[in-house]
All heavy atoms as an XYZ file, in Angstrom:
706
protein
N     186.830    168.966      4.367
C     186.141    168.057      5.258
C     187.243    167.151      5.720
O     187.840    166.489      4.949
C     184.938    167.397      4.593
C     184.459    166.314      5.438
S     183.053    165.444      4.751
C     183.109    165.641      3.069
N     187.243    166.931      7.073
C     188.173    165.886      7.577
C     187.456    164.941      8.589
O     186.635    165.341      9.336
C     189.258    166.639      8.527
C     190.155    167.547      7.742
C     189.940    168.881      7.660
C     191.163    167.088      6.874
C     190.739    169.778      6.939
C     192.013    167.925      6.208
C     191.735    169.245      6.169
O     192.482    170.151      5.330
N     187.725    163.650      8.401
C     186.939    162.725      9.235
C     187.713    162.558     10.618
O     188.810    163.194     10.727
C     186.982    161.320      8.480
C     186.146    161.420      7.317
C     185.738    160.002      6.748
O     186.040    158.984      7.347
O     185.150    160.035      5.728
N     187.200    161.861     11.440
C     187.812    161.758     12.813
C     189.103    161.182     12.729
O     189.431    160.417     11.950
C     186.853    160.895     13.723
O     186.757    159.590     13.157
N     189.952    161.528     13.832
C     191.253    161.010     13.809
C     191.285    159.549     14.073
O     190.637    159.053     14.894
C     192.021    161.721     14.995
C     192.291    163.190     14.753
C     193.331    163.430     13.539
O     194.186    162.644     13.394
O     193.101    164.349     12.862
N     192.238    158.903     13.380
C     192.353    157.365     13.438
C     193.799    157.050     13.823
O     194.649    157.976     13.496
C     191.912    156.676     12.285
C     190.531    157.242     11.761
C     189.482    156.570     12.630
O     189.631    155.927     13.509
O     188.231    156.949     12.358
N     194.151    155.871     14.332
C     195.533    155.388     14.334
C     196.073    155.315     12.991
O     195.600    154.590     12.122
C     195.520    154.101     15.219
O     196.818    153.547     14.999
N     197.254    155.932     12.775
C     197.800    155.927     11.485
C     198.415    154.636     11.056
O     198.535    154.233      9.881
C     199.011    156.919     11.346
C     198.536    158.334     11.345
O     197.316    158.537     10.835
O     199.353    159.144     11.667
N     198.540    153.654     12.054
C     199.092    152.369     11.616
C     197.931    151.513     11.004
O     198.335    150.621     10.207
C     199.481    151.624     12.935
C     200.562    152.442     13.726
S     202.153    151.749     13.995
C     202.132    150.093     13.657
N     196.654    151.709     11.164
C     195.597    150.907     10.623
C     194.867    151.510      9.519
O     193.877    151.059      9.015
C     194.718    150.609     11.826
C     195.384    149.808     12.810
O     196.103    148.979     12.535
O     194.892    149.945     13.925
N     195.276    152.726      9.009
C     194.488    153.600      8.109
C     195.450    154.230      7.061
O     196.650    154.488      7.308
C     193.853    154.629      8.739
C     192.664    154.208      9.656
C     192.842    153.688     10.871
C     191.287    154.197      9.121
C     191.802    153.254     11.697
C     190.227    153.719      9.955
C     190.574    153.264     11.231
N     194.903    154.339      5.896
C     195.505    155.229      4.880
C     194.532    156.436      4.658
O     193.395    156.361      5.026
C     195.699    154.487      3.581
C     196.837    153.434      3.781
C     194.528    153.962      3.023
N     195.159    157.533      4.004
C     194.411    158.717      3.850
C     194.353    159.205      2.430
O     195.474    159.393      1.883
C     194.949    159.806      4.858
C     195.003    159.383      6.242
C     195.975    158.637      6.763
C     193.836    159.658      7.074
C     195.974    158.200      8.160
C     193.826    159.282      8.289
C     194.892    158.488      8.830
O     194.775    158.082     10.204
N     193.142    159.220      1.912
C     193.026    159.557      0.447
C     192.731    161.115      0.359
O     191.830    161.578      1.096
C     191.861    158.861     -0.206
C     192.116    157.362     -0.533
C     192.373    156.533      0.715
C     191.180    156.886     -1.456
N     193.492    161.863     -0.379
C     193.289    163.259     -0.670
C     192.464    163.334     -1.991
O     192.970    162.936     -3.018
C     194.552    164.022     -0.762
C     194.215    165.475     -1.026
C     195.255    163.956      0.626
N     191.325    164.003     -1.950
C     190.563    164.223     -3.132
C     190.407    165.701     -3.340
O     190.362    166.404     -2.339
C     189.168    163.599     -2.917
C     189.118    162.093     -2.996
N     188.865    161.469     -4.118
C     189.215    161.224     -1.986
C     188.887    160.086     -3.871
N     189.060    160.014     -2.557
N     189.972    166.079     -4.553
C     189.645    167.413     -4.838
C     188.433    167.322     -5.883
O     188.503    166.516     -6.776
C     190.812    168.188     -5.470
C     190.348    169.689     -5.671
N     189.843    170.111     -6.825
C     190.556    170.861     -4.914
C     189.576    171.429     -6.749
N     190.019    171.785     -5.530
N     187.433    168.136     -5.754
C     186.330    168.026     -6.611
C     185.662    169.485     -6.542
O     185.849    170.330     -5.725
C     185.260    167.065     -6.039
O     184.201    167.055     -7.114
C     184.640    167.465     -4.799
N     185.102    169.803     -7.758
C     184.387    171.013     -8.094
C     183.427    170.843     -9.121
O     183.476    169.793     -9.715
C     185.450    172.220     -8.323
C     186.181    172.116     -9.741
C     185.764    172.716    -10.749
C     187.241    171.198     -9.753
C     186.354    172.668    -12.124
C     187.852    171.171    -10.976
C     187.368    171.829    -12.122
O     188.056    171.678    -13.328
N     182.547    171.746     -9.279
C     181.532    171.608    -10.448
C     181.799    172.626    -11.466
O     182.159    173.745    -11.356
C     180.169    171.801     -9.761
C     179.698    170.736     -8.974
C     178.164    170.826     -8.618
O     177.400    171.653     -9.233
O     177.783    170.189     -7.602
N     181.575    172.018    -12.664
C     181.537    172.961    -13.886
C     180.278    172.595    -14.717
O     179.999    171.378    -15.061
C     182.784    172.577    -14.740
C     182.724    173.364    -16.072
C     184.077    172.939    -14.067
N     179.437    173.552    -14.927
C     178.208    173.366    -15.659
C     177.493    172.189    -15.091
O     176.922    171.301    -15.830
C     178.412    173.123    -17.137
C     179.067    174.365    -17.809
O     178.820    175.571    -17.337
O     179.808    174.146    -18.683
N     177.251    171.978    -13.801
C     176.556    171.097    -13.120
C     177.076    169.625    -13.172
O     176.556    168.661    -12.711
C     175.079    170.959    -13.492
C     174.312    172.237    -13.337
C     172.798    172.055    -13.811
C     174.195    172.607    -11.884
N     178.362    169.597    -13.679
C     179.132    168.423    -13.637
C     180.231    168.363    -12.588
O     181.059    169.258    -12.598
C     179.615    168.082    -15.076
C     178.657    167.858    -16.152
O     177.764    166.978    -15.948
N     178.716    168.619    -17.233
N     180.301    167.286    -11.876
C     181.338    167.249    -10.834
C     182.606    166.758    -11.491
O     182.588    165.934    -12.347
C     180.881    166.161     -9.787
C     181.834    166.201     -8.596
C     181.447    165.297     -7.449
O     180.471    164.524     -7.634
O     182.038    165.230     -6.507
N     183.724    167.378    -11.083
C     185.033    167.161    -11.661
C     185.962    166.668    -10.500
O     186.666    167.470     -9.895
C     185.705    168.376    -12.250
C     185.013    168.907    -13.471
C     185.030    168.076    -14.705
O     186.038    167.356    -14.722
O     184.193    168.050    -15.542
N     185.793    165.234    -10.210
C     186.720    164.756     -9.136
C     188.079    164.424     -9.468
O     188.321    163.973    -10.607
C     185.918    163.509     -8.735
C     185.296    163.042     -9.938
C     184.952    164.328    -10.808
N     189.026    164.489     -8.555
C     190.454    164.180     -8.778
C     190.909    163.438     -7.480
O     190.776    163.911     -6.415
C     191.306    165.373     -8.978
C     191.045    166.046    -10.286
C     191.556    167.445    -10.462
C     191.254    168.173    -11.606
N     189.774    168.444    -11.698
N     191.492    162.230     -7.633
C     192.172    161.643     -6.535
C     193.600    162.148     -6.664
O     194.370    161.835     -7.586
C     192.165    160.129     -6.694
C     193.020    159.264     -5.696
C     192.637    159.657     -4.232
C     193.075    157.861     -6.075
N     194.040    162.918     -5.578
C     195.349    163.503     -5.509
C     196.412    162.460     -5.195
O     197.431    162.365     -5.771
C     195.384    164.679     -4.572
C     194.478    165.850     -4.948
C     196.823    165.354     -4.556
C     194.555    166.379     -6.281
N     196.051    161.644     -4.171
C     197.031    160.596     -3.724
C     196.483    159.913     -2.474
O     195.522    160.275     -1.848
N     197.282    158.835     -2.108
C     197.020    158.127     -0.905
C     198.251    158.217     -0.025
O     199.343    157.887     -0.424
C     196.727    156.692     -1.269
C     195.540    156.669     -2.345
C     196.494    155.892      0.041
C     195.294    155.244     -2.832
N     198.127    158.564      1.284
C     199.123    158.761      2.136
C     199.065    158.001      3.505
O     197.989    157.621      3.808
C     199.153    160.295      2.522
C     199.243    161.014      1.089
C     198.071    161.504      0.574
C     200.419    161.251      0.548
C     198.136    162.157     -0.638
C     200.574    161.913     -0.629
C     199.464    162.427     -1.242
O     199.367    162.974     -2.514
N     200.135    157.681      4.044
C     200.237    156.830      5.194
C     199.892    157.538      6.507
O     199.588    156.915      7.467
C     201.638    156.277      5.309
O     202.680    157.265      5.445
N     199.897    158.906      6.507
C     199.526    159.499      7.708
C     198.614    160.765      7.375
O     198.628    161.313      6.166
C     200.706    160.204      8.489
O     201.344    161.146      7.667
C     201.722    159.041      8.881
N     197.758    161.257      8.277
C     196.920    162.356      8.093
C     197.797    163.581      7.804
O     197.516    164.589      7.007
C     195.974    162.544      9.086
C     195.109    163.829      9.100
C     193.980    163.945     10.134
N     193.116    162.818     10.109
C     192.103    162.813      9.283
N     191.863    163.752      8.436
N     191.248    161.735      9.297
N     198.857    163.686      8.698
C     199.735    164.810      8.491
C     200.278    165.022      7.090
O     200.294    166.102      6.528
C     200.925    164.631      9.452
C     201.904    165.848      9.487
C     203.071    165.713     10.495
O     202.796    165.884     11.701
O     204.243    165.351     10.065
N     200.828    163.873      6.432
C     201.281    163.973      5.034
C     200.143    164.429      4.056
O     200.386    165.147      3.114
C     201.844    162.626      4.642
C     203.186    162.290      5.333
C     203.672    160.916      4.892
C     204.985    160.453      5.615
N     205.441    159.224      5.225
N     199.052    163.861      4.366
C     197.802    164.315      3.555
C     197.481    165.837      3.524
O     197.236    166.453      2.611
C     196.533    163.428      3.898
N     197.650    166.258      4.775
C     197.354    167.743      4.999
C     198.481    168.546      4.309
O     198.185    169.691      3.814
C     197.170    168.000      6.555
C     195.994    167.420      7.121
C     195.853    167.557      8.593
O     196.888    167.738      9.225
O     194.839    167.235      9.186
N     199.692    168.078      4.483
C     200.830    168.838      3.886
C     200.559    168.937      2.308
O     200.911    169.917      1.690
C     202.129    168.155      4.170
C     202.580    168.313      5.550
C     203.770    167.446      5.930
O     204.139    166.595      5.094
N     204.309    167.637      7.193
N     200.173    167.763      1.688
C     199.953    167.843      0.256
C     198.763    168.808     -0.028
O     198.893    169.482     -1.117
C     199.532    166.365     -0.176
C     198.959    166.367     -1.621
C     200.820    165.541     -0.154
N     197.731    168.896      0.703
C     196.655    169.768      0.424
C     197.256    171.261      0.378
O     196.910    172.089     -0.424
C     195.570    169.639      1.350
C     194.732    168.284      1.117
C     194.543    170.856      1.355
C     193.628    168.001      2.052
N     198.066    171.596      1.373
C     198.654    172.926      1.529
C     199.452    173.177      0.198
O     199.376    174.272     -0.182
C     199.494    173.065      2.832
C     198.655    173.174      4.007
C     197.624    174.167      4.002
O     197.873    175.328      3.558
O     196.419    173.812      4.317
N     200.172    172.209     -0.237
C     200.937    172.433     -1.557
C     200.073    172.583     -2.703
O     200.353    173.453     -3.469
C     201.969    171.199     -1.684
C     202.838    171.259     -2.908
S     203.766    169.780     -3.096
C     202.741    168.519     -3.400
N     199.004    171.871     -2.818
C     198.146    171.942     -3.909
C     197.274    173.155     -3.984
O     196.862    173.582     -5.013
C     197.224    170.726     -4.116
C     197.912    169.586     -4.832
C     198.872    168.829     -4.313
C     197.306    169.432     -6.122
C     199.502    167.888     -5.099
C     197.996    168.279     -6.958
C     199.122    167.570     -6.270
O     199.718    166.530     -7.079
N     197.013    173.760     -2.791
C     196.338    175.015     -2.739
C     196.965    176.114     -3.562
O     196.267    177.095     -3.789
C     196.057    175.521     -1.185
C     195.121    174.623     -0.519
C     194.933    175.154      0.888
C     193.814    174.548      1.637
N     193.571    174.987      2.990
N     198.293    176.056     -3.787
C     198.965    177.091     -4.569
C     198.975    176.834     -6.006
O     199.446    177.648     -6.814
C     200.387    177.178     -3.943
C     200.340    177.579     -2.480
C     201.862    177.444     -1.894
C     201.763    177.530     -0.426
N     202.891    177.055      0.232
N     198.588    175.631     -6.437
C     198.692    175.348     -7.818
C     197.522    175.977     -8.641
O     196.516    176.073     -8.192
C     198.690    173.712     -8.011
C     199.940    173.147     -7.467
C     199.999    171.669     -7.742
C     201.229    171.060     -7.187
N     202.409    171.227     -8.061
N     197.844    176.094    -10.007
C     196.867    176.783    -10.923
C     195.571    175.743    -10.939
O     195.712    174.536    -10.976
C     197.398    176.713    -12.276
C     198.485    177.814    -12.366
C     196.342    177.096    -13.300
C     199.242    177.952    -13.634
N     194.504    176.306    -10.859
C     193.239    175.490    -10.866
C     192.687    175.277     -9.502
O     191.645    175.662     -9.055
N     193.594    174.604     -8.665
C     193.223    174.168     -7.372
C     193.001    175.346     -6.495
O     192.082    175.415     -5.685
C     194.322    173.237     -6.772
C     194.323    171.951     -7.392
C     195.451    171.656     -8.278
C     193.454    170.930     -7.062
C     195.430    170.410     -8.893
C     193.592    169.660     -7.673
C     194.462    169.357     -8.588
N     193.772    176.461     -6.775
C     193.729    177.656     -5.910
C     192.470    178.376     -6.079
O     192.151    179.258     -5.307
C     194.995    178.463     -6.091
C     194.996    179.148     -7.473
C     196.417    180.003     -7.664
N     196.386    180.302     -9.050
C     197.708    180.587     -9.635
N     198.808    180.243     -8.883
N     197.719    181.032    -10.840
N     191.780    178.109     -7.253
C     190.412    178.665     -7.480
C     189.308    177.970     -6.837
O     188.194    178.458     -6.777
C     190.209    178.757     -9.024
C     191.156    179.639     -9.661
O     191.595    180.614     -9.067
O     191.651    179.273    -10.785
N     189.495    176.818     -6.269
C     188.517    175.975     -5.706
C     189.133    175.329     -4.347
O     189.167    174.197     -4.225
C     188.158    174.828     -6.538
C     187.579    175.389     -7.858
C     188.330    175.553     -8.947
C     186.189    175.618     -7.979
C     187.762    175.966    -10.202
C     185.527    176.236     -9.085
C     186.375    176.362    -10.243
O     185.896    176.789    -11.398
N     189.405    176.243     -3.390
C     190.080    175.814     -2.173
C     189.072    175.023     -1.215
O     189.653    174.071     -0.500
C     190.499    176.984     -1.482
C     191.567    177.852     -2.054
C     191.936    179.015     -1.248
C     192.859    177.017     -2.316
N     187.814    175.122     -1.500
C     186.943    174.351     -0.660
C     186.746    172.981     -1.192
O     185.982    172.135     -0.602
C     185.531    175.016     -0.560
C     185.597    176.299      0.322
O     186.421    176.451      1.082
O     184.681    177.178      0.091
N     187.391    172.589     -2.316
C     187.181    171.343     -2.960
C     188.110    170.188     -2.357
O     187.815    169.041     -2.743
N     189.022    170.454     -1.425
C     189.779    169.473     -0.940
C     189.205    168.713      0.292
O     188.409    169.323      0.986
C     191.203    170.125     -0.399
C     192.093    170.553     -1.472
C     191.991    171.935     -1.678
C     192.822    169.745     -2.217
C     192.941    172.465     -2.689
C     193.697    170.290     -3.184
C     193.711    171.631     -3.394
N     189.298    167.407      0.283
C     188.937    166.661      1.458
C     189.800    165.482      1.661
O     190.460    164.885      0.655
C     187.458    166.333      1.415
C     187.023    165.532      0.187
C     186.763    164.158      0.364
C     186.614    166.190     -0.947
C     186.321    163.442     -0.831
C     186.219    165.385     -2.007
C     186.024    164.086     -1.937
O     185.556    163.405     -3.019
N     189.847    164.902      2.845
C     190.567    163.700      3.181
C     189.604    162.737      3.732
O     188.741    162.944      4.489
C     191.524    163.975      4.330
C     192.691    165.036      3.777
C     192.314    162.706      4.761
C     193.596    165.503      5.090
N     189.724    161.502      3.098
C     188.964    160.292      3.668
C     189.960    159.333      4.127
O     190.951    158.973      3.469
C     188.159    159.686      2.534
C     187.145    160.661      1.989
C     187.425    158.468      3.012
C     186.461    160.213      0.754
N     189.618    158.871      5.472
C     190.484    157.790      5.907
C     189.829    156.467      5.681
O     188.607    156.213      5.664
C     190.725    157.954      7.428
O     189.498    157.862      8.199
N     190.679    155.428      5.224
C     190.212    154.075      5.064
C     191.110    153.163      5.854
O     192.320    153.155      5.959
C     190.446    153.668      3.545
C     189.379    154.119      2.667
C     189.606    155.402      2.028
C     188.168    153.546      2.526
C     188.545    155.831      1.148
C     187.158    153.947      1.683
C     187.452    155.120      0.949
O     186.460    155.562      0.162
N     190.295    152.180      6.574
C     191.032    151.161      7.273
C     191.677    150.128      6.298
O     191.033    149.793      5.359
C     189.971    150.479      8.217
C     190.600    149.506      9.177
C     189.588    149.065     10.109
O     188.467    149.264      9.996
O     190.096    148.266     11.097
N     192.806    149.726      6.585
C     193.523    148.788      5.672
C     193.117    147.422      6.069
O     192.645    147.121      7.140
C     195.067    148.970      5.634
C     195.466    150.304      5.165
C     195.631    148.719      7.199
N     193.340    146.492      5.141
C     192.896    145.071      5.208
C     191.569    144.810      5.605
O     191.305    143.943      6.434
C     193.972    144.517      6.351
C     195.467    144.580      5.998
O     195.600    144.395      4.583
O     196.250    144.672      6.798
N     190.645    145.687      5.028
C     189.188    145.507      5.350
C     188.456    145.697      4.037
O     188.729    146.607      3.267
C     188.781    146.592      6.382
C     187.371    146.594      6.604
C     186.923    147.632      7.729
N     185.588    147.730      7.815
C     184.803    148.698      7.572
N     185.477    149.805      7.265
N     183.507    148.797      7.666
N     187.401    144.964      3.866
C     186.567    145.077      2.686
C     185.703    146.364      2.930
O     184.956    146.304      3.892
C     185.747    143.865      2.371
C     186.484    142.769      1.986
O     187.624    142.829      1.480
N     186.011    141.484      2.267
N     185.621    147.202      2.005
C     184.855    148.534      2.206
C     183.560    148.412      1.363
O     182.692    149.089      1.610
C     185.570    149.691      1.866
C     186.708    149.920      2.704
N     186.606    150.737      3.876
C     188.084    149.723      2.752
C     187.756    150.743      4.621
N     188.682    149.976      3.822
N     183.511    147.470      0.469
C     182.286    147.254     -0.318
C     181.785    145.880      0.173
O     182.410    144.920     -0.046
C     182.617    147.275     -1.834
C     181.395    147.218     -2.610
C     180.545    146.148     -2.921
C     180.796    148.318     -3.337
N     179.512    146.599     -3.670
C     179.622    147.942     -3.929
C     181.186    149.713     -3.402
C     178.805    148.777     -4.764
C     180.330    150.515     -4.109
C     179.264    150.108     -4.753
N     180.658    145.870      0.770
C     180.085    144.670      1.451
C     179.050    143.921      0.497
O     178.762    142.720      0.823
C     179.454    145.092      2.750
C     180.497    145.653      3.749
C     181.529    144.839      4.140
O     181.404    143.594      4.285
N     182.659    145.338      4.329
N     178.438    144.607     -0.368
C     177.379    143.916     -1.213
C     177.778    143.728     -2.623
O     178.817    144.246     -3.090
C     176.126    144.999     -1.165
C     175.899    145.326      0.242
C     174.819    144.421      0.905
O     174.028    143.822      0.218
O     174.843    144.425      2.173
N     176.871    143.180     -3.437
C     177.045    143.207     -4.795
C     176.684    144.480     -5.497
O     176.476    145.508     -4.791
N     176.421    144.554     -6.785
C     176.024    145.692     -7.445
C     175.069    145.501     -8.631
O     175.056    144.295     -9.143
C     177.081    146.613     -7.936
C     177.865    145.972     -8.975
C     177.629    146.398    -10.313
C     179.008    145.053     -8.689
C     178.508    145.802    -11.345
C     179.816    144.568     -9.676
C     179.466    145.079    -11.002
N     174.255    146.360     -8.948
C     173.445    146.282    -10.185
C     173.902    147.160    -11.242
O     174.548    148.182    -10.951
C     172.019    146.664     -9.792
C     171.336    145.754     -8.740
C     169.925    146.410     -8.380
C     171.126    144.352     -9.264
N     173.779    146.793    -12.472
C     174.048    147.610    -13.648
C     172.875    148.305    -14.114
O     171.775    147.685    -14.400
C     174.735    146.800    -14.747
O     175.809    146.196    -14.279
C     175.095    147.604    -16.005
N     172.791    149.664    -14.252
C     171.746    150.384    -14.883
C     171.922    150.581    -16.315
O     173.035    151.055    -16.782
C     171.570    151.696    -14.072
C     171.378    151.469    -12.633
C     170.559    152.588    -14.692
C     171.414    152.585    -11.806
N     170.967    150.391    -17.156
C     171.052    150.509    -18.592
C     170.550    151.886    -18.926
O     169.262    152.168    -18.840
C     170.213    149.493    -19.211
C     170.264    149.575    -20.838
O     171.082    150.393    -21.351
O     169.551    148.868    -21.476
N     171.357    152.791    -19.253
C     170.985    154.220    -19.488
C     170.638    154.422    -20.841
O     170.181    155.539    -21.299
C     172.159    155.150    -19.204
C     172.390    155.196    -17.688
C     173.552    154.570    -17.093
C     171.620    155.962    -16.828
C     173.677    154.708    -15.793
C     171.820    156.165    -15.525
C     172.904    155.459    -14.985
O     173.089    155.614    -13.658
N     170.668    153.348    -21.807
C     170.292    153.569    -23.167
C     168.807    153.462    -23.419
O     168.354    153.842    -24.461
C     170.916    152.354    -23.959
C     172.530    152.377    -23.905
C     173.136    151.334    -24.687
C     174.669    151.306    -24.562
N     175.317    150.215    -25.124
N     168.094    152.957    -22.379
C     166.647    152.907    -22.568
C     165.942    154.182    -22.637
O     166.232    155.077    -21.917
C     166.082    151.979    -21.529
O     166.739    150.713    -21.548
């Protein structure tokens, strides 16, 4: 999945990989890159690596605007022990 093209000067590009094992998601942050092109090159390299090559649909790129707060609200803690 690729988000819309953005100006590389104002954005960074996070490469993630995720897949499911026994209904549990296994996410991995591969890296953060200064251009979409570099992020795409890294994905092509990782597609050949053990494990990753078995889950080729698990790669995705997310663009984040730099110098901007991406979390705007507070948060609540959920007590799972109850």
